[in-house]
PAPASE-128743 format. One record per residue: x, y, z of N, C-alpha, C in turn; chain; residue number from 0. Coordinates in pm, whole numbers. Layout:
R     n.xx     n.yy     n.zz    ca.xx    ca.yy    ca.zz     c.xx     c.yy     c.zz   chain   resi
R        X        Y        Z        X        Y        Z        X        Y        Z       A    NUM
...
END
This chain:
R     n.xx     n.yy     n.zz    ca.xx    ca.yy    ca.zz     c.xx     c.yy     c.zz   chain   resi
R       83     -121       40       11        7       34       82      123       21       A      0
R       52      206      -79      126      340      -98       72      473      -46       A      1
R      125      515       80       88      644      162      158      736      124       A      2
R       72      869      104      142      996       72      135     1066      248       A      3
R      257     1095      302      275     1175      436      260     1307      407       A      4
R      217     1404      447      256     1525      437      277     1610      565       A      5
R      375     1627      614      399     1666      768      525     1763      734       A      6
R      545     1879      810      668     1972      791      747     1979      893       A      7
R      685     1915     1003      804     1887     1102      892     1786     1059       A      8
R     1046     1809     1050     1109     1705     1037     1132     1602     1112       A      9
R     1115     1610     1251     1152     1493     1331     1013     1399     1334       A     10
R      900     1459     1341      790     1372     1329      778     1299     1195       A     11
R      810     1397     1107      784     1342      986      871     1201      949       A     12
R     1001     1243      973     1098     1129      977     1058     1012     1047       A     13
R     1032     1020     1181      943      915     1268      852      834     1212       A     14
R      747      934     1140      650      839     1087      665      785      987       A     15
R      735      838      881      758      758      748      844      632      766       A     16
R      965      633      876     1016      560      910      948      402      958       A     17
R      873      457     1089      783      350     1131      665      305     1025       A     18
R      605      395      953      510      321      828      575      231      764       A     19
R      704      242      704      767      171      608      813       22      685       A     20
R      843       52      836      876      -77      886      739     -156      916       A     21
R      613      -82      914      489     -164      898      458     -212      766       A     22
R      553     -204      674      507     -268      555      446     -181      444       A     23
R      424      -29      480      358       52      382      484      102      288       A     24
R      462      145      154      545      238       65      480      386      116       A     25
R      612      459      140      549      600      194      642      689      107       A     26
R      578      818       67      615      922        7      607     1030      100       A     27
R      695     1098      150      676     1232      246      716     1321      176       A     28
R      609     1436      184      633     1572      149      603     1673      276       A     29
R      657     1786      244      682     1885      379      595     1995      349       A     30
R      521     2018      226      463     2152      220      313     2107      151       A     31
R      223     2204      176       85     2156       95       88     2200      -62       A     32
R      160     2272      -83      169     2288     -245      203     2180     -330       A     33
R      314     2089     -256      377     1985     -311      289     1869     -322       A     34
R      226     1864     -192      129     1769     -195      -21     1792     -273       A     35
R      -37     1897     -301     -155     1931     -394     -130     1877     -543       A     36
R       26     1917     -594       53     1868     -711       74     1734     -750       A     37
R      121     1656     -632      138     1493     -634        5     1442     -607       A     38
R     -113     1531     -563     -228     1429     -565     -318     1429     -709       A     39
R     -239     1545     -801     -283     1559     -948     -229     1457    -1009       A     40
R     -103     1413     -999      -39     1355    -1119       -9     1198    -1048       A     41
R       17     1180     -913       28     1026     -896     -105      963     -794       A     42
R      -88      824     -781     -202      739     -736     -127      716     -579       A     43
R     -221      726     -488     -188      688     -343     -306      628     -320       A     44
R     -284      515     -213     -410      444     -133     -455      509      -39       A     45
R     -357      573       38     -417      673      153     -340      802      173       A     46
R     -394      912      243     -320     1027      257     -308     1060      398       A     47
R     -209     1095      442     -191     1136      572     -156     1288      615       A     48
R     -252     1334      649     -246     1499      589     -221     1597      733       A     49
R     -120     1663      750     -101     1762      848     -176     1902      817       A     50
R     -247     1979      878     -331     2094      855     -223     2216      880       A     51
R     -151     2232      974      -52     2345      946       58     2344      856       A     52
R       59     2362      738      140     2329      634      222     2476      588       A     53
R      326     2453      539      391     2586      487      316     2582      325       A     54
R      331     2700      247      281     2734      105      127     2708       60       A     55
R       84     2596      152      -72     2597      130     -111     2500      250       A     56
R     -223     2518      295     -287     2477      427     -330     2336      417       A     57
R     -333     2251      506     -411     2113      481     -534     2129      448       A     58
R     -635     2221      486     -755     2218      442     -777     2264      321       A     59
R     -682     2329      265     -713     2360      104     -648     2231       37       A     60
R     -545     2185       77     -521     2085      -29     -657     1968        1       A     61
R     -690     1947      134     -807     1869      133     -939     1887       46       A     62
R     -961     2015       36    -1070     2085      -12    -1043     2060     -188       A     63
R     -917     2091     -215     -891     2090     -381     -897     1922     -409       A     64
R     -861     1840     -330     -865     1716     -368     -993     1636     -384       A     65
R    -1078     1704     -293    -1221     1644     -299    -1315     1722     -433       A     66
R    -1275     1845     -431    -1315     1919     -568    -1279     1842     -675       A     67
R    -1176     1768     -693    -1151     1721     -809    -1196     1569     -811       A     68
R    -1278     1520     -708    -1368     1387     -703    -1245     1314     -672       A     69
R    -1139     1319     -601    -1055     1211     -542    -1092     1142     -441       A     70
R    -1135     1013     -458    -1183      948     -357    -1069      859     -265       A     71
R     -947      901     -271     -866      836     -189     -885      882      -38       A     72
R     -884      781       68     -884      816      192     -789      914      264       A     73
R     -857      996      318     -742     1111      385     -771     1120      516       A     74
R     -662     1084      610     -654     1113      760     -579     1224      778       A     75
R     -649     1341      842     -600     1455      926     -510     1420     1035       A     76
R     -420     1497     1056     -304     1442     1143     -258     1612     1199       A     77
R     -307     1644     1293     -307     1772     1370     -290     1799     1487       A     78
R     -249     1917     1557     -199     1953     1673     -358     2048     1740       A     79
R     -418     2061     1641     -543     2146     1639     -635     2041     1702       A     80
R     -684     2071     1823     -782     1964     1902     -919     2034     1926       A     81
R     -944     2165     1881    -1092     2193     1904    -1188     2115     1822       A     82
R    -1284     2121     1872    -1406     2041     1816    -1413     2077     1721       A     83
R    -1447     2212     1688    -1505     2282     1546    -1397     2258     1462       A     84
R    -1298     2228     1473    -1168     2224     1365    -1203     2065     1303       A     85
R    -1227     1982     1399    -1256     1820     1396    -1371     1843     1264       A     86
R    -1493     1884     1334    -1580     1886     1246    -1573     1943     1090       A     87
R    -1502     2074     1110    -1464     2094      968    -1412     2042      866       A     88
R    -1312     1967      930    -1204     1885      868    -1277     1772      801       A     89
R    -1403     1704      872    -1453     1577      852    -1550     1616      755       A     90
R    -1635     1761      773    -1719     1792      639    -1660     1839      525       A     91
R    -1503     1865      521    -1492     1896      418    -1429     1774      322       A     92
R    -1440     1660      403    -1409     1543      347    -1311     1473      355       A     93
R    -1242     1496      482    -1162     1417      568    -1227     1262      609       A     94
R    -1147     1162      626    -1213      998      637    -1184     1007      788       A     95
R    -1098     1053      873    -1022     1025      996     -970     1148     1039       A     96
R     -931     1126     1168     -873     1253     1242     -787     1204     1354       A     97
R     -655     1233     1347     -596     1199     1489     -508     1335     1521       A     98
R     -508     1355     1640     -472     1444     1725     -307     1409     1753       A     99
R     -203     1535     1749      -72     1514     1793      -82     1502     1920       A    100
R       14     1434     2005      129     1361     1964       37     1217     1914       A    101
R      109     1166     1817       62     1026     1770      134      915     1825       A    102
R       42      815     1852       85      688     1859       73      589     1724       A    103
R      180      550     1696      221      491     1582      108      359     1527       A    104
R       86      282     1663        1      161     1676     -126      204     1611       A    105
R     -158      323     1691     -304      349     1636     -322      408     1526       A    106
R     -209      472     1465     -226      523     1326     -243      425     1219       A    107
R     -142      331     1233     -133      193     1171     -277      139     1131       A    108
R     -330      113     1281     -482       44     1289     -571      140     1211       A    109
R     -593      244     1236     -679      355     1164     -621      333     1032       A    110
R     -524      336      972     -499      308      829     -546      200      781       A    111
R     -558       90      855     -594      -47      813     -770      -19      794       A    112
R     -817       38      893     -966       48      919    -1005      118      774       A    113
R     -938      230      754     -983      317      625     -970      229      510       A    114
R     -864      170      491     -860       81      366     -948      -32      345       A    115
R     -957      -78      471    -1077     -216      486    -1217     -137      428       A    116
R    -1238      -44      505    -1389       46      451    -1396       82      306       A    117
R    -1266      137      266    -1272      161       93    -1308       64       38       A    118
R    -1240      -57       59    -1232     -199        0    -1387     -278        1       A    119
R    -1451     -211       71    -1616     -269      123    -1593     -392      204       A    120
R    -1486     -400      285    -1479     -518      366    -1498     -467      525       A    121
R    -1565     -565      597    -1574     -536      730    -1504     -604      793       A    122
R    -1476     -735      747    -1393     -838      848    -1242     -780      844       A    123
R    -1162     -807      949    -1027     -769      936     -952     -842      876       A    124
R     -983     -966      869     -903    -1086      793     -926    -1112      640       A    125
R     -847    -1121      563     -873    -1142      413     -854    -1299      405       A    126
R     -983    -1360      376     -952    -1519      351     -997    -1541      233       A    127
R     -910    -1644      125     -938    -1675       14     -903    -1847        1       A    128
R    -1030    -1898       18     -995    -2074        2     -919    -2075      133       A    129
R     -813    -2142      121     -740    -2201      260     -632    -2112      327       A    130
R     -632    -1986      245     -520    -1855      276     -614    -1757      360       A    131
R     -544    -1758      458     -596    -1622      534     -484    -1563      561       A    132
R     -496    -1427      544     -397    -1300      566     -472    -1206      692       A    133
R     -378    -1179      768     -410    -1066      880     -330     -976      853       A    134
R     -401     -857      837     -273     -728      793     -240     -677      913       A    135
R     -335     -687     1041     -258     -624     1174     -136     -722     1191       A    136
R     -139     -835     1205      -19     -912     1262       80     -955     1140       A    137
R       42     -893     1008      139     -898      890      157    -1085      855       A    138
R       48    -1163      890       88    -1299      900       -9    -1350      791       A    139
R       58    -1479      743      -18    -1545      664      -40    -1702      665       A    140
R     -139    -1767      673     -156    -1919      681     -203    -1976      545       A    141
R     -183    -2080      570     -232    -2191      434     -279    -2312      496       A    142
R     -424    -2330      517     -458    -2446      578     -429    -2454      706       A    143
R     -424    -2318      759     -391    -2341      911     -230    -2307      952       A    144
R     -163    -2342      861      -29    -2356      850       48    -2230      837       A    145
R      124    -2137      939      182    -2039      901      297    -2029      767       A    146
R      307    -1916      682      368    -1933      561      456    -1811      593       A    147
R      565    -1834      543      653    -1740      568      696    -1630      460       A    148
R      658    -1499      456      665    -1421      335      753    -1320      360       A    149
R      818    -1269      264      914    -1129      270      821    -1049      284       A    150
R      865     -919      325      759     -786      350      725     -762      208       A    151
R      775     -745      106      724     -746      -15      648     -832      -84       A    152
R      674     -962      -40      580    -1061      -85      434    -1041       -2       A    153
R      454    -1028      139      316    -1008      185      244     -899      134       A    154
R      313     -745      100      245     -643       56      176     -683     -107       A    155
R      231     -763     -156      200     -794     -330       75     -892     -267       A    156
R       86     -993     -190      -30    -1080     -160     -137    -1006     -127       A    157
R     -141     -911      -25     -250     -823       18     -325     -748      -85       A    158
R     -217     -699     -145     -286     -594     -259     -375     -675     -367       A    159
R     -338     -794     -393     -382     -891     -480     -532     -958     -428       A    160
R     -512    -1010     -279     -651    -1050     -249     -747     -930     -217       A    161
R     -686     -841     -190     -803     -712     -159     -873     -670     -295       A    162
R     -795     -706     -421     -837     -685     -527     -909     -810     -609       A    163
R     -906     -909     -542     -958    -1035     -632    -1090    -1009     -692       A    164
R    -1068    -1075     -826    -1150    -1046     -916    -1118     -945     -983       A    165
R    -1041     -844     -973     -959     -759    -1073     -856     -773    -1145       A    166
R     -834     -705    -1245     -701     -730    -1319     -627     -619    -1279       A    167
R     -498     -635    -1256     -416     -526    -1190     -309     -511    -1280       A    168
R     -264     -403    -1362     -154     -367    -1444      -19     -396    -1384       A    169
R       94     -400    -1454      220     -382    -1376      224     -263    -1311       A    170
R      174     -161    -1357      200      -29    -1329      115       -1    -1216       A    171
R        6      -45    -1205      -71      -30    -1074       -2     -101     -959       A    172
R       62     -217     -970       97     -277     -867      224     -200     -824       A    173
R      284     -171     -924      434     -107     -875      410       10     -815       A    174
R      295       79     -843      275      220     -786      216      200     -647       A    175
R      151       83     -606      100       66     -475      226      -16     -399       A    176
R      312      -67     -458      407     -142     -325      556      -53     -356       A    177
R      578       64     -435      713      127     -440      665      297     -400       A    178
R      749      360     -341      765      484     -317      852      565     -437       A    179
R      883      681     -406      968      763     -500     1112      696     -474       A    180
R     1123      686     -338     1272      653     -301     1314      505     -343       A    181
R     1218      428     -398     1243      306     -449     1206      279     -605       A    182
R     1327      204     -649     1308      173     -766     1352       23     -828       A    183
R     1220      -27     -825     1216     -188     -851     1271     -238     -972       A    184
R     1372     -344     -960     1434     -399    -1081     1329     -453    -1158       A    185
R     1385     -450    -1279     1276     -495    -1393     1240     -592    -1381       A    186
R     1256     -730    -1326     1205     -849    -1339     1164     -881    -1168       A    187
R     1171     -791    -1081     1123     -775     -925      973     -853     -912       A    188
R      890     -787     -989      758     -834     -956      748    -1001    -1000       A    189
R      800    -1030    -1112      799    -1195    -1177      865    -1242    -1043       A    190
R      951    -1203    -1003     1022    -1277     -889      942    -1314     -752       A    191
R      852    -1194     -730      791    -1190     -605      669    -1318     -640       A    192
R      607    -1269     -777      502    -1374     -789      505    -1517     -824       A    193
R      640    -1526     -852      702    -1687     -839      715    -1737     -712       A    194
R      749    -1654     -605      765    -1714     -483      620    -1735     -414       A    195
R      548    -1661     -419      398    -1652     -388      352    -1765     -447       A    196
R      359    -1815     -571      276    -1944     -634      340    -2059     -556       A    197
R      500    -2041     -548      571    -2170     -482      524    -2186     -376       A    198
R      455    -2094     -279      448    -2125     -146      289    -2110     -119       A    199
R      222    -2069     -209       78    -2096     -161      -19    -2126     -298       A    200
R       59    -2200     -398        1    -2247     -474       23    -2210     -628       A    201
R        0    -2267     -716       54    -2238     -880      -59    -2152     -922       A    202
R     -165    -2197     -909     -286    -2139     -943     -358    -2011     -890       A    203
R     -286    -1982     -785     -345    -1865     -706     -336    -1719     -788       A    204
R     -246    -1697     -849     -222    -1586     -925     -232    -1613    -1053       A    205
R     -307    -1572    -1123     -306    -1575    -1311     -266    -1447    -1364       A    206
R     -174    -1499    -1487     -105    -1389    -1535     -197    -1383    -1682       A    207
R     -235    -1254    -1718     -305    -1233    -1832     -166    -1151    -1914       A    208
R     -123    -1223    -2016      -34    -1137    -2087      -58     -990    -2145       A    209
R       20     -925    -2165       -1     -797    -2198      -96     -720    -2105       A    210
R     -182     -782    -2017     -267     -705    -1924     -206     -683    -1774       A    211
R     -208     -790    -1718     -175     -787    -1583     -177     -928    -1488       A    212
R     -209     -866    -1399     -217    -1018    -1275     -347    -1006    -1209       A    213
R     -406    -1119    -1159     -532    -1123    -1107     -537    -1239     -991       A    214
R     -591    -1226     -877     -662    -1352     -798     -791    -1351     -832       A    215
R     -858    -1494     -877     -983    -1482     -924    -1064    -1510     -776       A    216
R    -1163    -1483     -778    -1288    -1457     -693    -1321    -1623     -667       A    217
R    -1339    -1644     -534    -1394    -1791     -519    -1520    -1782     -511       A    218
END
């Protein structure tokens, strides 16, 4: 999952981006509202964590612009402003959730999981596909009840494909979700990860549509 973090405080931004990457997310960190506004017009993100008190363009303006462009990406406001009126204004302007600083990283990641689950139309916290169960919170996978060891990237890829079961995802869509600006995947990295997932979870799990992309069929 690819997250856009917009936070101008250097220490907080560094801590959050590091923590979210360790939790398995691809994170792009920007430090001003104008850059975020431009990025949201040209890039695809799965979720935005947005501070309000930003230089060059305030977070409320970034939020308003995004919703006026009909951007449906979940946006979680992150701010030190704890007045009830400001919370209400942010939610009414199109934010999906609101967290007050100082931030607990575990709570932030739990809220991110809840928002993406809601966006995908799922109520249950687990992803179940036949004998495969994926637990996003524990970052654990089992096959017929037996634990399966996956690398961080393999887990993220499997999560994306199971969350999109029945849909065909292009190479570009997959790579944009798995990699941030700081990361440049090798030309055959995706094929290698898919090979390993098939080896560990069954050769029929992921189907390749040549020239189109990859899909996990719905059961």
